[in-house]
Steps between C-alpha positions, in 0.01 A plus 500: 500500500548773240466849649360776283425871542305676231448874461130523593201327652130573456152369425277525199203313354576177310565566137255362243729200431550434871124514563436258214746236629386559856143417402618190326702402805200532727286286267769231480598477868605273670664387172634845423857369483381436142600862422859466630761493228876519482824515311827316523792732417832340415802708594608641159815363338767766505390625839746483788435212741197610696505466875194474717582843640529654154177354370318592817614858454358494147167364621489774763559765230217354292255517792609865564467590131166333433247596759258227419743251650465669845127570487247310719124492477355730762143555624247599242677330327777747402860513412724522811847599383774451755829679479715246685500145623669161464433241233552135584744312275564130469843369408516141366817321390477277194121530495280457190382851404182370345413307815561811711281700272217249544541487872504880552197538269289232671348714775300824488657827614390664823402819313489724807809368674742342251713689244366410151835344387663167608864445430728198502865481393648180367872463579773271382592203715830422662668674795710738285221625270187480715442872489493531119149564374408323179120575486258748655139375550236776523134434575257794459166573655279604207395814682862623466573413138358343193716312248641815336578654841682180607700506182614858586618378838694224329663743257595732782650212698704380204631852449605513864678171477688605189573866588458530875227770455158559351519801263229761439214644701235275647187447285152621599390363836152354588445759769522779236307291249203461741494872550497566127213258449297704744577829311281649223728348236471165662124523526479589126694184422272296723187644342611406149574142602172478693303599189649201315406253781149650522431462123628142480329383820171588346544248219720211603357170637477515879786257533699267276475186706156498653393136486624253768730236356357215696848368558670707767840392641612506858652754550308667216769735362735315257774619267594323176819596323537438124861487381472539126786600270255451212260761634788742549623455143149517361433823689814650348387407151155656554646819652721546190224406261249752641735768627388458859685441828520143627312619806210619284494173309486299823235725656285466193535122484426477876190716459375303197527176695324644802210578264519144364497343846225722649281569198517874545493710182649801682803406706656712779859427624693698762855539371762621751623841373844619611393877517860601441438720203640818656869588525465567873349161584707272266757409758286546810518222768135464596189317386366688197352195315121476499229323312375654182185402318531326164179430313441331166132551430309254288831339421513237223518151654850349507373174358667209677271235359584350160203661327580843646874475457473572128374843585796586726715620212266798462403535863841538663611801283163662568550442874847650492367801303234551768756448779719794399267779617374282782854462637551879487174547698616236753829692549309826562263329744783341698615814677185548709380576848381169660233700683351613166506141374323374814235767461446415130485129581237555771291728273512252210394220735202704625392603153533156349374309804798267509866547622730611210868387505686310228711287747728426205849653479812488283847583618795505260792520746771511231709814486633474145433302186729402218299401200649279233338325202494119565446256206215261480704192581640656814157570627379145421798340668453707809159342564682196637648713782166607651440414860240582762543510879294594803726686749251685726186445696337715769167596649457868416550726196365835405410383148351201320729476195849653474734452208873573562768514239814472720765396239517471128388135502289492819135588522296410808134511610412546860133422535226445754390151420153569639447699181739327253599137567862386500429298184362808332811698606722243344293489183503878480882522510544223242232664276686836537816334369310335213333828405827684485685222312233431246449865426872550464530213255225625267 
């Protein structure tokens, strides 16, 4: 056990980001372990040999510094910040860190009773060195941190392992963030975001995937992962050509293909927005990420058929030009009060006589991008390295179609096969690669 004693305890409403992920968790249960994620931290080279006691002390300091790591879900629900306690720790000699990460991520957290961080230490083997830690495995409850928050924990841990301390004042805490969101300034921010959702929900199709596939799997939720160096290189080429980020290029291509698959002329996608645009939240350990609303209205068709493909040379630049202001609107809509969004969704459904929700999301989980200009031959040769795998299946998901960009060369689709068949998911990913590559080689 790792004992910790923080400077304060208290309760507050869930933050907007916490409420958003809490709603997703409830809709996905009992498969809500889907939202667990983790990091493997290798003890930095140049650090002194790290003992179990030393690393445990560092973990305790992290839990004291970042209040989200000692916050439970209380009645209401609400944040229930505790000032002291003990965090379980697992010590495993000569273990595979990746296997430990998978094992610790495989079960849902007990949100009201279990600290939102699981820890394992991998030590060296042999009787003389069994206490030397080589890797730290961290698994986060998504209520405590998003990807950016987890990276801050990792940075702080590495600093401790190198220097024996974590310098600087703690960043903004979720308890204080929730109280700001309820203030007049917070309500003004919420009102601006709500206006964007309200306007777009009056014109988008009710949902992106509204026709049963006729070919559901058992269990129905499947994930396909495309590993494609060619798509990565092509995306870099397009980003440089059009002066856009690779994330915008991918979001635009994903959106165009959703329109191609569904037949919708106006396409709505929910990109995950980091909401870390302010200096006081940039290094906060909490869940700030929320869905924004990205809409390309009356978008030119992507043209995957041979007859239409000739038009793509003009269509894709037009799509990217339309995507620029749409991405900015999506960023502004991302930092919103989920209660406002629920109200707008209900009102739109009543007015239109049909439930309104895109059920189509895009999550670029990369933290940085290095863009270089690849030559044509490199892109062509990379096509031979494409592979596709199916690593996940489960019964419940809070969405119907989720695109994740987890690494430079890895793009996945997690889909409800009741609305998009497994064969169509595979075809979608391969068509996405082809769209990017063919456009890059024009």
